[in-house]
Backbone as JSON Lines, residues from 0, in Angstrom:
{"i":0,"aa":"M","n":[-5.68,13.31,7.73],"ca":[-4.66,12.31,7.9],"c":[-3.37,12.81,7.24]}
{"i":1,"aa":"N","n":[-2.77,12.03,6.42],"ca":[-1.54,12.41,5.74],"c":[-1.77,12.41,4.24]}
{"i":2,"aa":"E","n":[-0.82,12.98,3.51],"ca":[-0.93,13.05,2.06],"c":[-1.01,11.65,1.43]}
{"i":3,"aa":"W","n":[-0.31,10.69,1.98],"ca":[-0.27,9.33,1.42],"c":[-1.48,8.49,1.82]}
{"i":4,"aa":"L","n":[-2.26,8.98,2.79],"ca":[-3.36,8.19,3.34],"c":[-4.56,9.08,3.61]}
{"i":5,"aa":"T","n":[-5.71,8.72,3.06],"ca":[-6.94,9.44,3.36],"c":[-8.01,8.44,3.75]}
{"i":6,"aa":"E","n":[-8.99,8.93,4.48],"ca":[-10.08,8.07,4.89],"c":[-11.3,8.4,4.05]}
{"i":7,"aa":"A","n":[-11.9,7.39,3.44],"ca":[-13.09,7.58,2.62],"c":[-14.29,7.83,3.53]}
{"i":8,"aa":"S","n":[-15.37,8.33,2.97],"ca":[-16.55,8.66,3.75],"c":[-17.15,7.43,4.45]}
{"i":9,"aa":"D","n":[-16.92,6.24,3.89],"ca":[-17.45,5.02,4.51],"c":[-16.48,4.39,5.51]}
{"i":10,"aa":"G","n":[-15.34,5.04,5.75],"ca":[-14.36,4.52,6.69],"c":[-13.25,3.71,6.04]}
{"i":11,"aa":"G","n":[-13.35,3.49,4.73],"ca":[-12.29,2.79,4.02],"c":[-11.05,3.66,3.92]}
{"i":12,"aa":"L","n":[-9.93,3.06,3.57],"ca":[-8.67,3.78,3.47],"c":[-8.23,3.88,2.01]}
{"i":13,"aa":"I","n":[-7.79,5.07,1.61],"ca":[-7.26,5.29,0.28],"c":[-5.77,5.58,0.44]}
{"i":14,"aa":"L","n":[-4.93,4.76,-0.18],"ca":[-3.48,4.9,-0.07],"c":[-2.91,5.4,-1.38]}
{"i":15,"aa":"N","n":[-2.02,6.37,-1.31],"ca":[-1.23,6.82,-2.45],"c":[0.14,6.18,-2.29]}
{"i":16,"aa":"L","n":[0.52,5.37,-3.26],"ca":[1.75,4.6,-3.16],"c":[2.66,4.85,-4.35]}
{"i":17,"aa":"H","n":[3.95,4.79,-4.08],"ca":[4.97,4.76,-5.13],"c":[5.55,3.35,-5.06]}
{"i":18,"aa":"V","n":[5.31,2.55,-6.09],"ca":[5.67,1.13,-6.06],"c":[6.9,0.87,-6.91]}
{"i":19,"aa":"Q","n":[7.82,0.1,-6.33],"ca":[9.04,-0.31,-7.04],"c":[9.01,-1.82,-7.2]}
{"i":20,"aa":"P","n":[8.57,-2.32,-8.36],"ca":[8.53,-3.77,-8.58],"c":[9.93,-4.32,-8.86]}
{"i":21,"aa":"G","n":[10.09,-5.63,-8.71],"ca":[11.35,-6.28,-9.0],"c":[12.41,-6.07,-7.94]}
{"i":22,"aa":"A","n":[12.01,-5.68,-6.73],"ca":[12.96,-5.45,-5.64],"c":[13.41,-6.78,-5.04]}
{"i":23,"aa":"K","n":[14.43,-6.71,-4.21],"ca":[14.95,-7.91,-3.56],"c":[13.91,-8.52,-2.6]}
{"i":24,"aa":"R","n":[13.2,-7.63,-1.88],"ca":[12.17,-8.1,-0.96],"c":[11.01,-7.11,-0.92]}
{"i":25,"aa":"T","n":[9.89,-7.57,-0.42],"ca":[8.69,-6.75,-0.35],"c":[8.6,-6.06,0.99]}
{"i":26,"aa":"G","n":[8.26,-4.76,0.97],"ca":[8.08,-4.01,2.2],"c":[8.06,-2.52,1.95]}
{"i":27,"aa":"F","n":[7.62,-1.78,2.95],"ca":[7.62,-0.32,2.86],"c":[9.05,0.19,2.94]}
{"i":28,"aa":"A","n":[9.3,1.3,2.28],"ca":[10.65,1.87,2.23],"c":[10.62,3.38,2.38]}
{"i":29,"aa":"G","n":[9.81,3.89,3.29],"ca":[9.74,5.32,3.53],"c":[8.72,6.01,2.65]}
{"i":30,"aa":"F","n":[9.09,7.21,2.19],"ca":[8.16,8.03,1.42],"c":[8.83,8.57,0.17]}
{"i":31,"aa":"H","n":[8.01,8.85,-0.83],"ca":[8.52,9.38,-2.1],"c":[7.47,10.35,-2.64]}
{"i":32,"aa":"G","n":[7.78,11.64,-2.59],"ca":[6.89,12.65,-3.16],"c":[5.47,12.63,-2.62]}
{"i":33,"aa":"G","n":[5.27,12.5,-1.34],"ca":[3.94,12.5,-0.75],"c":[3.24,11.16,-0.77]}
{"i":34,"aa":"A","n":[3.88,10.15,-1.28],"ca":[3.31,8.8,-1.31],"c":[4.19,7.86,-0.47]}
{"i":35,"aa":"A","n":[3.57,6.85,0.09],"ca":[4.36,5.83,0.79],"c":[5.05,4.98,-0.27]}
{"i":36,"aa":"K","n":[6.35,4.75,-0.09],"ca":[7.1,3.95,-1.06],"c":[7.04,2.5,-0.64]}
{"i":37,"aa":"L","n":[6.74,1.64,-1.59],"ca":[6.61,0.21,-1.33],"c":[7.41,-0.56,-2.36]}
{"i":38,"aa":"R","n":[8.33,-1.38,-1.88],"ca":[9.11,-2.25,-2.77],"c":[8.41,-3.59,-2.86]}
{"i":39,"aa":"L","n":[8.33,-4.13,-4.08],"ca":[7.71,-5.43,-4.31],"c":[8.71,-6.36,-4.97]}
{"i":40,"aa":"S","n":[8.78,-7.58,-4.49],"ca":[9.69,-8.55,-5.11],"c":[9.14,-9.09,-6.42]}
{"i":41,"aa":"A","n":[7.85,-8.94,-6.65],"ca":[7.22,-9.44,-7.88],"c":[7.65,-8.59,-9.08]}
{"i":42,"aa":"P","n":[7.82,-9.22,-10.23],"ca":[8.19,-8.47,-11.43],"c":[6.98,-7.74,-12.02]}
{"i":43,"aa":"P","n":[7.22,-6.64,-12.75],"ca":[6.11,-5.89,-13.36],"c":[5.66,-6.52,-14.68]}
{"i":44,"aa":"V","n":[5.25,-7.78,-14.63],"ca":[4.87,-8.52,-15.83],"c":[3.5,-9.15,-15.62]}
{"i":45,"aa":"D","n":[2.63,-8.98,-16.6],"ca":[1.3,-9.62,-16.6],"c":[0.51,-9.4,-15.32]}
{"i":46,"aa":"G","n":[0.63,-8.22,-14.7],"ca":[-0.14,-7.9,-13.5],"c":[0.36,-8.56,-12.23]}
{"i":47,"aa":"K","n":[1.52,-9.22,-12.28],"ca":[2.03,-9.91,-11.09],"c":[2.34,-8.93,-9.96]}
{"i":48,"aa":"A","n":[2.9,-7.78,-10.28],"ca":[3.22,-6.8,-9.25],"c":[1.95,-6.24,-8.62]}
{"i":49,"aa":"N","n":[0.92,-5.99,-9.42],"ca":[-0.34,-5.48,-8.86],"c":[-1.0,-6.52,-7.95]}
{"i":50,"aa":"A","n":[-0.95,-7.78,-8.34],"ca":[-1.51,-8.84,-7.5],"c":[-0.72,-8.97,-6.2]}
{"i":51,"aa":"A","n":[0.61,-8.87,-6.3],"ca":[1.45,-8.95,-5.1],"c":[1.21,-7.75,-4.19]}
{"i":52,"aa":"L","n":[0.98,-6.58,-4.78],"ca":[0.68,-5.38,-4.0],"c":[-0.58,-5.58,-3.17]}
{"i":53,"aa":"C","n":[-1.65,-6.03,-3.81],"ca":[-2.92,-6.24,-3.11],"c":[-2.8,-7.32,-2.06]}
{"i":54,"aa":"A","n":[-2.09,-8.38,-2.36],"ca":[-1.9,-9.47,-1.4],"c":[-1.09,-8.99,-0.19]}
{"i":55,"aa":"F","n":[-0.04,-8.21,-0.42],"ca":[0.78,-7.69,0.67],"c":[-0.03,-6.78,1.58]}
{"i":56,"aa":"L","n":[-0.77,-5.84,0.99],"ca":[-1.58,-4.92,1.79],"c":[-2.66,-5.66,2.56]}
{"i":57,"aa":"A","n":[-3.28,-6.66,1.94],"ca":[-4.3,-7.46,2.64],"c":[-3.69,-8.17,3.84]}
{"i":58,"aa":"E","n":[-2.5,-8.72,3.65],"ca":[-1.84,-9.45,4.73],"c":[-1.51,-8.54,5.91]}
{"i":59,"aa":"I","n":[-0.91,-7.38,5.65],"ca":[-0.53,-6.53,6.77],"c":[-1.73,-5.88,7.45]}
{"i":60,"aa":"C","n":[-2.84,-5.73,6.73],"ca":[-4.04,-5.15,7.32],"c":[-4.96,-6.21,7.93]}
{"i":61,"aa":"G","n":[-4.63,-7.47,7.75],"ca":[-5.48,-8.53,8.26],"c":[-6.82,-8.59,7.54]}
{"i":62,"aa":"A","n":[-6.77,-8.34,6.24],"ca":[-7.99,-8.28,5.43],"c":[-7.97,-9.36,4.35]}
{"i":63,"aa":"P","n":[-9.13,-9.78,3.91],"ca":[-9.15,-10.66,2.74],"c":[-8.72,-9.88,1.5]}
{"i":64,"aa":"K","n":[-8.15,-10.57,0.53],"ca":[-7.68,-9.91,-0.69],"c":[-8.8,-9.15,-1.39]}
{"i":65,"aa":"S","n":[-10.01,-9.62,-1.25],"ca":[-11.14,-8.97,-1.91],"c":[-11.44,-7.58,-1.32]}
{"i":66,"aa":"D","n":[-10.9,-7.28,-0.14],"ca":[-11.1,-5.96,0.48],"c":[-10.09,-4.93,0.01]}
{"i":67,"aa":"V","n":[-9.13,-5.35,-0.81],"ca":[-8.1,-4.43,-1.32],"c":[-8.31,-4.28,-2.82]}
{"i":68,"aa":"Q","n":[-8.46,-3.02,-3.25],"ca":[-8.8,-2.75,-4.65],"c":[-7.86,-1.7,-5.23]}
{"i":69,"aa":"L","n":[-7.27,-1.99,-6.37],"ca":[-6.43,-1.03,-7.08],"c":[-7.35,-0.04,-7.79]}
{"i":70,"aa":"L","n":[-7.29,1.23,-7.41],"ca":[-8.16,2.25,-8.0],"c":[-7.56,2.85,-9.26]}
{"i":71,"aa":"S","n":[-6.25,3.09,-9.24],"ca":[-5.6,3.66,-10.41],"c":[-4.12,3.31,-10.4]}
{"i":72,"aa":"G","n":[-3.5,3.4,-11.58],"ca":[-2.09,3.15,-11.71],"c":[-1.74,1.73,-12.09]}
{"i":73,"aa":"E","n":[-2.6,1.08,-12.84],"ca":[-2.38,-0.33,-13.21],"c":[-1.03,-0.54,-13.89]}
{"i":74,"aa":"T","n":[-0.61,0.4,-14.72],"ca":[0.66,0.25,-15.44],"c":[1.69,1.3,-15.01]}
{"i":75,"aa":"S","n":[1.45,1.94,-13.89],"ca":[2.32,3.0,-13.41],"c":[2.91,2.66,-12.05]}
{"i":76,"aa":"R","n":[3.98,3.32,-11.68],"ca":[4.54,3.14,-10.33],"c":[3.7,3.9,-9.31]}
{"i":77,"aa":"A","n":[3.03,4.97,-9.73],"ca":[2.15,5.74,-8.85],"c":[0.78,5.06,-8.83]}
{"i":78,"aa":"K","n":[0.39,4.58,-7.67],"ca":[-0.85,3.82,-7.56],"c":[-1.73,4.36,-6.44]}
{"i":79,"aa":"R","n":[-3.03,4.22,-6.61],"ca":[-4.0,4.5,-5.55],"c":[-4.72,3.2,-5.26]}
{"i":80,"aa":"V","n":[-4.76,2.86,-3.98],"ca":[-5.36,1.6,-3.54],"c":[-6.4,1.9,-2.47]}
{"i":81,"aa":"R","n":[-7.51,1.19,-2.52],"ca":[-8.56,1.32,-1.5],"c":[-8.61,0.04,-0.68]}
{"i":82,"aa":"I","n":[-8.68,0.23,0.64],"ca":[-8.85,-0.9,1.56],"c":[-10.19,-0.7,2.24]}
{"i":83,"aa":"A","n":[-11.06,-1.69,2.18],"ca":[-12.4,-1.61,2.74],"c":[-12.34,-1.38,4.25]}
{"i":84,"aa":"P","n":[-13.37,-0.72,4.79],"ca":[-13.36,-0.41,6.23],"c":[-13.5,-1.65,7.11]}
{"i":85,"aa":"A","n":[-12.78,-1.63,8.21],"ca":[-12.87,-2.66,9.25],"c":[-12.04,-2.18,10.43]}
{"i":86,"aa":"P","n":[-12.34,-2.65,11.63],"ca":[-11.58,-2.23,12.81],"c":[-10.1,-2.6,12.7]}
{"i":87,"aa":"N","n":[-9.25,-1.75,13.22],"ca":[-7.81,-1.96,13.37],"c":[-7.0,-1.94,12.08]}
{"i":88,"aa":"R","n":[-7.59,-1.75,10.94],"ca":[-6.81,-1.76,9.69],"c":[-5.86,-0.57,9.61]}
{"i":89,"aa":"L","n":[-6.32,0.59,10.04],"ca":[-5.47,1.77,10.0],"c":[-4.27,1.59,10.94]}
{"i":90,"aa":"S","n":[-4.5,1.11,12.14],"ca":[-3.4,0.94,13.09],"c":[-2.41,-0.13,12.61]}
{"i":91,"aa":"R","n":[-2.9,-1.19,12.0],"ca":[-2.0,-2.23,11.48],"c":[-1.16,-1.71,10.32]}
{"i":92,"aa":"L","n":[-1.79,-0.91,9.47],"ca":[-1.07,-0.32,8.34],"c":[0.01,0.64,8.82]}
{"i":93,"aa":"R","n":[-0.33,1.5,9.76],"ca":[0.65,2.45,10.31],"c":[1.8,1.71,11.0]}
{"i":94,"aa":"A","n":[1.49,0.66,11.75],"ca":[2.53,-0.1,12.44],"c":[3.49,-0.73,11.45]}
{"i":95,"aa":"A","n":[2.97,-1.28,10.37],"ca":[3.83,-1.91,9.35],"c":[4.71,-0.86,8.68]}
{"i":96,"aa":"L","n":[4.14,0.29,8.39],"ca":[4.92,1.34,7.75],"c":[6.0,1.87,8.68]}
{"i":97,"aa":"E","n":[5.66,2.1,9.94],"ca":[6.62,2.62,10.9],"c":[7.74,1.61,11.16]}
{"i":98,"aa":"A","n":[7.41,0.35,11.18],"ca":[8.41,-0.69,11.46],"c":[9.45,-0.8,10.36]}
{"i":99,"aa":"S","n":[9.04,-0.54,9.11],"ca":[9.97,-0.74,8.01],"c":[10.49,0.55,7.37]}
{"i":100,"aa":"A","n":[9.85,1.68,7.68],"ca":[10.29,2.94,7.08],"c":[11.58,3.43,7.73]}
{"i":101,"aa":"S","n":[12.36,4.13,6.97],"ca":[13.64,4.64,7.48],"c":[13.49,5.99,8.17]}
{"i":102,"aa":"R","n":[12.3,6.56,8.09],"ca":[12.06,7.83,8.77],"c":[10.65,7.88,9.32]}
{"i":103,"aa":"D","n":[10.35,8.84,10.17],"ca":[9.04,8.95,10.78],"c":[7.97,9.33,9.77]}
{"i":104,"aa":"L","n":[6.72,9.07,10.15],"ca":[5.58,9.49,9.31],"c":[5.57,11.0,9.2]}
{"i":105,"aa":"P","n":[5.18,11.53,8.05],"ca":[5.13,12.99,7.9],"c":[4.0,13.59,8.71]}
């Protein structure tokens, strides 16, 4: 796949993200150093940004929040997130990224 996205052996998706909390609005914003850049309107306080990140990814993938898990980067802008396997999640994720990114997928 791509540097920012890998497929786990069980079909789940592993995303490498560069997260910018406290933004004006939530959405993808292209790429940053091999990771998909994601702006979050939630502040980086008391885990609010991490919760907003998981909720946003669940919404665009059509998944329950419990299917989105933060693997690493709890207190960092560089995060790894796992999305449980299900049909159409990869295509929905790519469509959301392409719709909001300022440049094509690498």
